[in-house]
Every structure is written in C-alpha cells, then in structure tokens.
C-alpha positions in Angstrom: -80.6 -84.9 -37.2 -77.9 -87.1 -38.5 -75.7 -86.3 -41.5 -75.3 -88.9 -44.2 -72.1 -89.7 -45.8 -73.0 -88.0 -49.0 -73.6 -84.8 -47.2 -70.4 -85.1 -45.2 -68.5 -85.4 -48.6 -70.3 -82.3 -50.0 -69.5 -80.3 -46.8 -65.8 -81.4 -47.0 -65.7 -80.4 -50.6 -67.4 -77.1 -50.1 -64.9 -76.4 -47.1 -62.0 -77.1 -49.5 -63.2 -74.9 -52.3 -63.9 -72.2 -49.8 -60.3 -72.5 -48.4 -58.9 -72.3 -51.8 -60.8 -69.1 -52.6 -59.8 -67.5 -49.4 -56.2 -68.5 -50.1 -56.2 -66.9 -53.5 -57.9 -63.8 -52.2 -55.5 -63.4 -49.3 -52.4 -64.2 -51.4 -53.4 -61.6 -54.2 -54.5 -59.0 -51.7 -51.2 -59.3 -49.9 -49.4 -59.1 -53.3 -48.1 -62.6 -53.1 -46.4 -61.7 -49.7 -43.8 -64.4 -48.8 -45.1 -64.8 -45.2 -48.6 -65.1 -46.2 -47.8 -67.7 -48.8 -45.5 -69.5 -46.4 -48.2 -69.9 -43.8 -51.0 -70.8 -46.3 -49.0 -73.0 -48.8 -45.8 -73.8 -47.2 -44.9 -76.9 -49.4 -44.0 -74.9 -52.5 -42.1 -72.0 -50.9 -38.5 -73.6 -51.2 -39.1 -74.2 -54.9 -40.9 -70.8 -55.8 -37.9 -68.6 -55.2 -36.1 -70.0 -58.3 -39.0 -69.6 -60.7 -39.7 -66.6 -63.1 -42.7 -64.4 -62.4 -45.1 -66.1 -64.8 -44.4 -69.6 -63.7 -44.6 -68.4 -60.0 -48.1 -67.0 -60.6 -49.3 -70.4 -62.1 -47.7 -72.2 -59.0 -49.6 -69.8 -56.7 -52.8 -70.5 -58.6 -52.5 -74.3 -58.7 -50.8 -75.1 -55.4 -53.8 -74.1 -53.2 -56.1 -76.2 -55.3 -53.9 -79.4 -54.8 -53.2 -78.7 -51.2 -56.6 -77.8 -50.0 -58.2 -80.5 -52.0 -55.8 -83.0 -50.4 -56.6 -81.5 -46.9 -60.4 -81.7 -47.7 -60.1 -85.3 -48.7 -58.1 -86.2 -45.6 -60.6 -84.4 -43.2 -63.5 -85.8 -45.2 -62.2 -89.3 -44.8 -61.6 -88.8 -41.1 -65.1 -87.4 -40.6 -66.7 -90.5 -42.5 -64.7 -92.8 -40.2 -65.6 -90.9 -37.0 -62.0 -89.7 -36.6 -62.3 -86.1 -37.6 -60.6 -84.7 -34.5 -57.6 -87.0 -34.9 -57.4 -86.2 -38.7 -57.5 -82.5 -38.0 -54.8 -82.6 -35.2 -52.4 -84.6 -37.4 -53.0 -82.4 -40.5 -52.4 -79.3 -38.4 -49.3 -80.7 -36.9 -48.0 -81.6 -40.4 -48.9 -78.2 -41.7 -47.0 -76.5 -38.8 -43.9 -78.7 -39.3 -44.0 -77.9 -42.9 -44.1 -74.2 -42.2 -41.1 -74.4 -39.9 -39.0 -76.6 -42.3 -39.8 -74.4 -45.3 -39.0 -71.3 -43.3 -35.6 -72.8 -42.3 -35.0 -73.7 -46.0 -35.8 -70.3 -47.2 -33.5 -68.7 -44.6 -30.8 -71.1 -45.5 -30.6 -72.7 -42.2 -31.1 -76.2 -43.6 
C-alpha cells in the first residue's frame, strides 16, 4: 500500500498536533520545570527568564505550537521528497545544538 502526498501531510500535521499536546501536558505536569522546558522548547528559554508570570505562561502556550508546527512542516516536506531520514537527523541535530546553546546562555557561560 502506498501513501499519497495528501495522507503524508495529514500524518505530519497529526504528529505535530500530538507533539504540541504532549509538550503542554508534560510542561504543566512538571509545573513549568526549567529542565523539561529546556529540552522540549529550548529556543525560548534565554528570553523567558526576564518575563513576568502571565507573559511567561502565554509564551509556554504559544511556543510549542510554533516550534512543533515548524518541525512538522520540515519533516512533512522531507517525507514528501523522500528525504525523511535526512530531515529528521538534521532537525534532531539542530534541536540538540539549541538545547546546549540555550543551557550555556541560561548558566551565563556565553
């Protein structure tokens, strides 16, 4: 059975929505734990520390939507072009580098 491009897009979108829901659940169950947030949504961590509580909450709600939608788009396009493995490896590498850089910024090493 072959999967059509439309089905691949729906699968990618469903994966992105599921990732956002899991990120929200994990972040709020962990009570917005810094380490959990750093691993899941590292791109916002250097900025979040200077925000007030209400703004921080909105950032934690909006950031996973943007991040995982972008990740879903990148992985979906890679899948449509037959390069899913390459897209996933590059995306994982970028995410890991972002975690390390944001950790260093938070700890004031950079």
